[in-house]
N, CA, C and O of each residue as an XYZ file, in Angstrom:
352
protein
N      87.932     99.620    -67.211
C      88.756    100.695    -67.151
C      88.735    100.600    -65.461
O      88.018    100.152    -64.566
N      90.272    101.477    -65.671
C      90.411    101.986    -64.135
C      90.390    103.201    -64.014
O      91.107    103.809    -64.809
N      89.766    103.844    -63.230
C      89.589    105.757    -63.622
C      89.547    105.703    -64.862
O      88.685    104.997    -65.386
N      90.474    106.441    -65.663
C      89.976    107.128    -67.232
C      90.678    106.742    -67.599
O      91.144    107.358    -68.558
N      91.485    105.228    -67.143
C      92.411    104.291    -68.087
C      91.914    102.947    -68.286
O      91.330    102.399    -67.351
N      92.038    102.488    -69.133
C      91.684    101.721    -70.157
C      92.915    100.590    -70.412
O      93.980    101.043    -70.833
N      92.830     99.412    -70.219
C      93.663     97.982    -70.959
C      93.445     98.688    -72.192
O      92.546     99.347    -72.715
N      95.298     98.068    -72.615
C      95.716     98.060    -73.780
C      96.432     96.652    -74.072
O      96.832     95.996    -73.109
N      96.602     96.174    -75.382
C      97.251     94.770    -75.554
C      98.002     95.707    -76.967
O      97.314     96.141    -77.891
N      99.248     95.853    -76.892
C     100.010     96.190    -78.769
C     100.539     94.709    -78.858
O     100.395     93.748    -78.102
N     101.213     94.871    -80.068
C     101.174     93.855    -80.648
C     102.945     94.331    -81.543
O     102.697     95.310    -82.247
N     103.567     94.173    -81.601
C     104.842     94.450    -82.607
C     104.889     93.094    -83.178
O     104.723     91.988    -82.663
N     105.216     93.551    -84.631
C     105.711     92.037    -85.239
C     106.953     92.598    -85.755
O     106.955     93.746    -86.199
N     108.215     91.748    -85.732
C     109.438     92.200    -85.689
C     110.174     91.423    -86.195
O     111.377     91.568    -85.980
N     109.627     90.111    -87.210
C     110.530     89.340    -88.144
C     110.775     87.832    -86.938
O     110.970     87.722    -85.727
N     110.619     86.832    -88.157
C     110.914     85.797    -87.440
C     112.323     85.897    -86.841
O     113.289     86.560    -87.219
N     112.185     85.092    -85.846
C     114.016     85.067    -85.315
C     114.687     86.169    -84.903
O     115.778     86.067    -84.343
N     114.031     87.475    -85.168
C     114.353     89.033    -85.389
C     114.302     89.388    -83.790
O     114.486     90.578    -83.534
N     114.098     88.593    -82.786
C     114.142     88.992    -81.440
C     114.267     88.286    -80.703
O     114.080     87.101    -80.979
N     114.688     88.728    -79.264
C     115.207     88.298    -78.272
C     114.413     88.343    -76.978
O     113.684     89.334    -76.949
N     114.342     87.682    -76.049
C     113.718     87.759    -74.691
C     114.635     88.569    -73.938
O     114.274     89.467    -73.177
N     115.801     88.248    -74.154
C     116.883     89.593    -73.600
C     116.413     90.517    -74.090
O     115.485     90.969    -73.419
N     116.728     91.324    -75.465
C     116.452     92.729    -75.769
C     114.999     92.692    -75.788
O     114.772     93.568    -76.624
N     113.878     92.258    -75.420
C     112.454     92.834    -75.332
C     112.772     93.222    -73.564
O     112.557     94.399    -73.275
N     113.223     92.370    -72.495
C     113.569     92.906    -71.397
C     114.262     94.084    -71.226
O     114.218     94.833    -70.250
N     114.847     94.190    -72.145
C     115.815     95.966    -71.718
C     114.552     96.387    -72.441
O     113.730     96.887    -71.673
N     114.197     96.326    -73.625
C     113.106     97.451    -74.169
C     111.970     97.645    -72.674
O     111.565     98.584    -71.989
N     111.844     96.562    -72.701
C     110.118     96.926    -71.076
C     111.061     97.656    -70.114
O     110.419     98.510    -69.502
N     112.216     97.632    -69.796
C     112.659     97.908    -68.791
C     112.760    100.089    -68.990
O     112.656    100.953    -68.119
N     112.968    100.199    -70.341
C     113.100    101.477    -71.004
C     111.972    101.986    -70.509
O     111.774    102.845    -69.650
N     110.992    101.099    -71.412
C     109.315    101.510    -71.157
C     109.067    101.908    -69.850
O     108.623    103.051    -69.739
N     109.254    101.201    -68.719
C     109.030    101.696    -67.271
C     109.825    102.868    -66.712
O     109.415    103.693    -65.895
N     111.171    102.804    -67.349
C     111.660    104.025    -66.760
C     110.688    105.486    -67.273
O     110.803    106.436    -66.498
N     110.246    105.595    -67.861
C     109.398    106.788    -68.820
C     108.230    106.635    -69.394
O     107.868    107.029    -70.503
N     107.427    105.814    -68.281
C     105.860    105.430    -68.657
C     105.155    106.572    -67.584
O     103.956    106.766    -67.790
N     105.544    107.056    -66.882
C     105.215    108.202    -66.060
C     104.866    109.563    -67.071
O     103.825    110.214    -66.984
N     105.667    109.759    -67.771
C     105.609    110.241    -68.425
C     104.398    110.547    -68.786
O     103.813    111.599    -68.528
N     104.008    109.665    -69.370
C     102.892    109.995    -69.947
C     101.796    108.865    -69.948
O     101.228    108.236    -70.841
N     101.726    108.873    -68.337
C     100.531    108.652    -67.875
C      99.952    107.107    -68.307
O      98.777    106.770    -68.454
N     101.350    106.178    -68.480
C     101.065    104.406    -68.773
C     101.836    103.449    -67.930
O     103.043    103.547    -67.709
N     101.261    102.766    -67.597
C     101.435    101.918    -66.483
C     101.428    100.399    -67.543
O     100.347    100.131    -68.068
N     102.534     99.532    -67.798
C     103.196     98.983    -68.307
C     102.931     97.767    -66.899
O     103.384     97.712    -65.756
N     101.885     96.826    -67.758
C     101.565     95.670    -66.857
C     102.498     94.249    -66.736
O     103.075     93.820    -65.737
N     102.442     93.687    -68.072
C     103.609     92.485    -68.745
C     103.767     92.436    -69.757
O     103.566     93.568    -70.196
N     104.010     91.833    -70.465
C     104.461     90.885    -72.243
C     104.962     89.991    -72.171
O     105.459     89.458    -71.179
N     104.905     89.534    -73.620
C     104.705     88.059    -73.898
C     105.924     88.642    -75.160
O     106.131     89.714    -75.730
N     106.576     87.177    -75.186
C     107.404     87.883    -76.345
C     107.476     85.905    -77.410
O     107.495     84.737    -77.020
N     107.487     86.382    -78.376
C     107.919     84.506    -79.081
C     108.859     85.242    -80.064
O     108.825     86.009    -81.027
N     109.913     84.412    -79.083
C     111.356     84.701    -80.403
C     111.381     84.168    -81.547
O     111.875     84.874    -82.427
N     110.885     82.791    -81.951
C     110.627     82.092    -83.468
C     109.909     82.772    -83.968
O     110.436     83.048    -85.046
N     108.428     83.558    -83.849
C     107.904     84.279    -84.541
C     108.331     85.645    -84.715
O     107.650     86.446    -85.355
N     109.314     85.914    -84.229
C     109.492     87.625    -84.112
C     108.396     88.641    -83.214
O     108.702     89.801    -82.937
N     107.433     88.185    -82.918
C     106.116     88.780    -81.701
C     106.275     89.154    -80.636
O     106.740     88.396    -79.785
N     105.946     90.417    -80.358
C     106.686     91.077    -78.491
C     104.477     91.168    -78.492
O     103.779     90.944    -79.481
N     104.038     91.494    -77.283
C     102.703     91.938    -76.599
C     102.808     92.111    -75.929
O     103.388     91.334    -75.171
N     102.323     93.383    -75.502
C     102.659     94.061    -74.134
C     101.079     94.831    -73.719
O     100.443     95.687    -74.336
N     100.735     94.009    -72.211
C      99.994     94.966    -71.656
C      99.747     95.966    -70.815
O      99.842     95.833    -69.595
N      99.454     96.913    -71.321
C      99.471     98.022    -70.481
C      98.027     98.482    -70.089
O      96.995     98.016    -70.571
N      98.137     99.824    -68.798
C      96.661    100.391    -68.454
C      97.216    101.999    -69.004
O      98.307    102.313    -68.528
N      96.637    102.928    -69.858
C      96.996    104.000    -70.233
C      95.245    104.710    -70.365
O      94.190    104.233    -69.947
N      95.410    105.516    -70.831
C      93.785    106.734    -71.306
C      93.838    106.491    -72.223
O      92.697    106.097    -72.460
N      94.755    106.347    -73.668
C      94.453    106.242    -74.730
C      95.983    105.291    -75.607
O      97.047    105.124    -75.011
N      95.741    104.807    -77.011
C      96.471    103.950    -77.526
C      97.709    105.375    -77.846
O      98.911    105.219    -77.628
N      97.177    106.567    -78.327
C      98.592    107.180    -78.655
C      99.540    107.284    -76.868
O     100.771    107.304    -76.894
N      98.970    107.325    -75.809
C     100.391    107.629    -75.215
C     100.989    106.369    -75.093
O     102.144    106.507    -74.692
N     100.487    104.442    -75.389
C     101.328    103.589    -74.927
C     102.019    103.842    -76.768
O     102.510    102.817    -77.240
N     102.032    104.677    -77.380
C     102.710    104.570    -78.908
C     104.069    105.758    -78.624
O     105.239    105.640    -78.986
N     103.307    107.100    -77.718
C     104.462    107.942    -77.592
C     105.375    106.984    -76.116
O     106.325    107.728    -75.874
N     105.435    106.176    -75.464
C     106.037    105.735    -74.646
C     107.153    104.823    -75.278
O     108.355    104.854    -75.014
N     106.421    103.907    -76.276
C     107.328    102.645    -76.918
C     108.410    104.130    -78.169
O     109.637    104.204    -78.099
N     107.931    104.662    -78.714
C     108.725    105.462    -79.150
C     109.950    106.360    -78.772
O     110.855    106.518    -79.592
N     109.990    107.007    -77.421
C     110.794    107.279    -76.609
C     111.588    106.461    -76.148
O     112.775    106.773    -76.041
N     111.043    104.982    -75.689
C     111.813    104.294    -74.642
C     112.624    103.695    -75.718
O     113.811    104.006    -75.615
N     112.331    102.886    -76.778
C     112.985    101.907    -77.679
C     112.951    102.364    -79.130
O     114.076    102.469    -79.618
N     111.937    102.664    -79.944
C     111.121    103.154    -80.849
C     111.014    101.929    -82.023
O     111.256    101.814    -83.225
N     110.547    101.171    -81.021
C     109.743     99.605    -81.456
C     107.945    100.277    -81.277
O     107.319    100.334    -80.219
N     107.452    100.715    -82.661
C     105.995    100.886    -82.233
C     105.342     99.563    -82.762
O     105.626     98.739    -83.631
N     104.350     99.731    -81.856
C     103.710     98.333    -82.041
C     102.728     98.939    -83.670
O     102.510    100.093    -84.037
N     102.183     97.118    -84.563
C     101.794     97.444    -85.741
C      99.783     97.448    -85.205
O      98.944     97.669    -86.077
N      99.528     97.287    -84.323
C      98.271     97.682    -83.318
C      97.967     97.266    -81.909
O      98.599     96.653    -81.049
N      97.361     97.546    -81.942
C      96.759     98.358    -80.316
C      95.490     98.059    -80.349
O      94.780     98.488    -81.259
N      94.817     96.967    -78.972
C      94.076     97.189    -79.067
C      93.028     97.363    -77.493
O      93.691     97.499    -76.465
N      91.615     97.356    -77.353
C      91.461     97.682    -76.155
C      90.815     96.795    -75.423
O      89.669     96.508    -75.769
N      91.376     96.184    -74.293
C      90.535     94.861    -74.024
C      89.753     95.215    -72.603
O      89.423     96.314    -72.159
N      89.610     94.141    -72.157
C      89.004     94.039    -71.100
C      89.177     92.624    -70.522
O      89.000     91.579    -71.147
N      89.555     92.747    -69.208
C      90.001     91.318    -68.265
C      88.874     90.336    -68.336
O      87.833     90.627    -68.923
N      89.011     89.464    -67.895
C      87.986     88.554    -68.277
C      87.554     88.211    -66.425
O      88.187     88.490    -65.407
N      86.335     87.566    -66.601
C      85.967     87.059    -64.523
C      86.209     86.102    -64.492
O      86.118     85.476    -63.435
């Protein structure tokens, strides 16, 4: 936990071969443009184009703030959000 913020991994399952790295890069750019509005800091993301899975790492006060950011930025809501801690 960083201040009052926690680390979250959110998982999007968009369907096999239903996503491209370019499209995810654009969606991530949209997240970054509005993340401050919801107090979120998107740190990184990963894409599995073949499986159609996208995973995002963010720092936020709550999972709801992550959902609100994604919803406004591009409408792609994660199917799961997990609170995680960084290993040492």
